[in-house]
N, C-alpha and C positions, 0 to 999 in steps of 0.2 A: 852607532846610537843606543840606549835602554830600552831594552824590547819594555812595552806596554803591560801592565800587571791585569793579568786574567781577573775578570768580574766572576762572584759566584753565581751559578744560577741561582733563581727566584726562589726556589725551591729550598735549596739549600740553609737560610738562616731559619724560617719554621720549622724545618726538618733537624735542626738542630737543636733548637731550642725546647721541642716536645721528649726529643732525647734527654735533653739535661735536666728536663724537670724532677722527674722520680730520684734523679740524684742531688741536687739542688734543694729540694721539699725538704727534709731533715737538716739541712747545714741551717736553712731561712730560721726554723723551727727552733735550733740551739741558737742560734744569735740571737733571737726574740730573748730567748729566755736571760743567757747573758748580760740583753740591753736591759732586761727586769731586774737582776741581781745587782747590777751597777744602780740602776737609776734607787732604788728602795736601799742599798747601802749609803747613798748620800743623802737620801732622805733621814735615815735614821742618825746618821750624824747628825744634821740639824735639828732634829725633833729631842736627839740625846742632852743637846749644850742648852735646851729652853730654861731659862733660871728664872723666869716672870708667869704667871697666868696669862698676860696678854700677848704673851711669845706666841708666834705663828708656829701651826703643828702643820706639817706636808704628808699627804695622804701617799700608802707605797700600792702599788701594783700589787695585784694578784698573782698568782700562777698561771694564770692567760697572757699576762702582762697588761690589763684594762685596770686602770681607777677606778674607786668606786661610783663617780660621777657619771661611766660609762652603763652602768646597772639603776642609776637613778638615785643611788646610795649618798647620803649626804655626811659627808667625813668633814668633823670638827674643825674650824678656824683656827684655833686658839686652843690653850691648853685648858681655860677655864670654861668654854666653852665643852671640852671633852668632859670634865668633870661634873658638867651640867647632865650629862646625857643620862638616859637612866635605860635605853633601851639598844642593845649591844648586838641580840641577836642575827641584823641584817649583816652590819661588818665584821662579825665572828664568821657566818658562813662566808662572807666573800672570801676571807683569808685562809677560808677551810682551816678555822678554829673550831675545837669543842664549843658548845653553847649551854654546858653544863654547868651548874652552880647557882650562887646569887648574883644579882646586880653586882655588888662588889666584887667577888670571885670574874667574874667577866670583865668588870672594868680592870684590875689588876693583871688579867691578860693578854688583853688587847693594847693596855698602854706598855705592858713590857713588849708585845711585839713592834710597834710603831716605833720603840725607843733601842729595841736590839738587844732586850737585855736577855 
C-alpha cells in the first residue's frame, strides 16, 4: 500500500508566506504596471478610433494603476465633453503631465496623451 502523505506543520504556511513576501512584492508591483500599460494601450486604441464628437472616450490609468474616478476626478465621457472642458490641471497632474501653457495647449497635451499620439 502507498504511504500516506505527510502534512506540513501548522506553522509552515504562514512562515513560507512571510519569507516569500519580500520577493513577491516587486513582482506584484511590476505586474500591476504591466496591467495598467495593457489597459492604457487598449484605451488609447479605442480613443484614437473616435470619428464623431459623440463617440465615447475611455479614461487611462495613471502610473499607480488608478483611474481618475478613484481620485474624485471626472474624465469626459465623449470627445465633445472633452472639448468642452476648460480646466485640465487636475487630469494633467493625475497623469503626471505638465500643467504649463494656455488652455488650448493643455487640451492638446491631454488629448495627445489619451490618444497615444
